[in-house]
N, C-alpha and C positions, 0 to 999 in steps of 0.2 A: 503494499498497501504507498509504505513511504516513497518507494523508489516510481513507481507512479506517478506520485505528486512531484518529484524532480525531475521525471523527465519531463510533464508536464508544463512544469515552470523553465526548463532550459526552451522548452520548443517555444512557450510564449516570449522569452528573451531573446530568444534568438530574430524571431519574427520584427523584432523592433530594432534589432541592433542597426540594422542599415538602410536607415531612410533614405528615400530614393528626392533628387533634385525636381524631379522634371515626373508629371506626373500625367498618364493618360486619359483624358476625358472626352469619351466617342471617338472621333477623328480627328479633333484637336490635342496634339500636344502643347503644353501650358509650361512652360523652361520657368520658373521661380528663383530666383537670388540666393543665395546658400546663406545660413545662419550662420550669425558669426558666433561661437563660445567664446564663454571668457573663461581666467579661471576662478577667479572672484566674482559675483554681484556686482552690479554695477547698481550705483545708485542715482535715482533720476528726480530731479526735480517733483517736488510734491504737485500728486494731482489739484487743480484750483477747479472750483467748481463756479459756475455763475448763479446767479438764484434771479427771477422777478417775480412779481408780485400775476397771478392772473385776473381778470376783468369778470370770473365766470364762477363759480361754486364747482366742488370739487369734481363731484361727477361728471358735470358738464363740461371740465378742462379734459380730466382723463380721455372722455368721447371726442372731444372735438379734435385733440391732438390727433387720436387714430384715426378719424376721419379726414383730417387736412395730410398726414403724411401718406395716406391712402389715394385720397384724389392727385397726390402730386406721382402717385405709379410707385409708390415705396410700399414695399411690404410691413405689418406689425407681426413679427416673430412672434412678442410674446405679453403677455398685463400680467406684470407680477403683483398681487397686491398683499401688501405685506401685514395690513392689520385684518383682513381675514385668515391669513395665515398666523398670527398671535392669539389671535381668539381659538382657532383650533387645540390650539397650545395650552391653551387658559389665559391666556394673558391680555391685558388690554395696550390700546396704542392708540395714536391721530392714527386720521388714515392718509394712508402711502402709499401709491401704486409707483411701479418703476413700470416705464411702456419701451419695449426693444423693439426698433424700428431697423432700418437698412434697405440698400437697392442693391443687392449684388453686381449688377453692369457698374455701379460707383466703386465698390468694395473691393472686386477681387482683382482691378489692375494695384491698387496700393496693396494687397497683401501678396500678387505677384512681384512686385519691386520690396516690401521685406516683409517675409512670412511670417515675424511675430508681432506684427501689427494686427494680427488676428486679432490678440488679444482684445483691442479696441474694439471691437466690430461685431457685433450691429451697437448701433448707437442707441445710447438709452438716457431717457430721461424720467426724470423725479417728479412724479405728482405730488404735493402733503397738504394738508392743512392746520396751521396751529393759532390756537387764540381766534378762531377765525378767521384768518386771512390764509387763502392759498398761493401755495407759493409752486413755480418752477425751477428748478435745478435740471444741471447739464452741464459738463466739461466740454469746454469751447476745443476749439479744432487747433490753434496753439498749444494748448496744451497734450491734446492727443499725440500729436506728432513730436512730441517732446521726447527725446532720446532716441528717435526712428532716424532711419535711412531716411523718409521724406522729407520734403519740402511744404512750404505753403502754397506753391502753387502745383504741388501735388493733389491739393486739396481746396483749392480754394474756390473752384466750381463745383463742390460734390457737397461734403462733410461741415465743410465753413460758413455756406448757406443755409444751415439747418439751423442754426441761433434765430437767424430772422425770421423763416418759415414759423416754428414754434413765437415769439412775439410776435408776429404779426397776429396769426390763428387766437391766441388768448392773453397778450399780454396786453396791461392797463393804459389808456392811452389818454 
């Protein structure tokens, strides 16, 4: 039994041992830039979030953001309702939902240029309500690309526009 476990573990580790730099997707071969490994972890600048007040109540803000990104051709991959999860665990918290969204057409070239940038995508926006005020929070594109091999020019016509889209959709005017 112990020998079977060791053999299975060895096979699993062998499958992970030699990552391929290029992947075949259908008939299209995509060559991703290699990941630069480091002897010790890099310390990146702490992520800075931007916040703004919503002109809507909590539920309307969450729904409006979802509708807005979908109307722009993006996909809402998930909505994580932290308050509902807390309630299931017998805990109470303020309303808080994270909307995870993006467009593979925009994000894929960025991840090909810097495979580790996949940790930053899809985009995320937090909607929360404290003391009767609904707040929207997100990480600006400049912060998302900090420490990556991407430059602002790589994201100025895609990720960088997300903040303006969010503010136009639900921000107080």
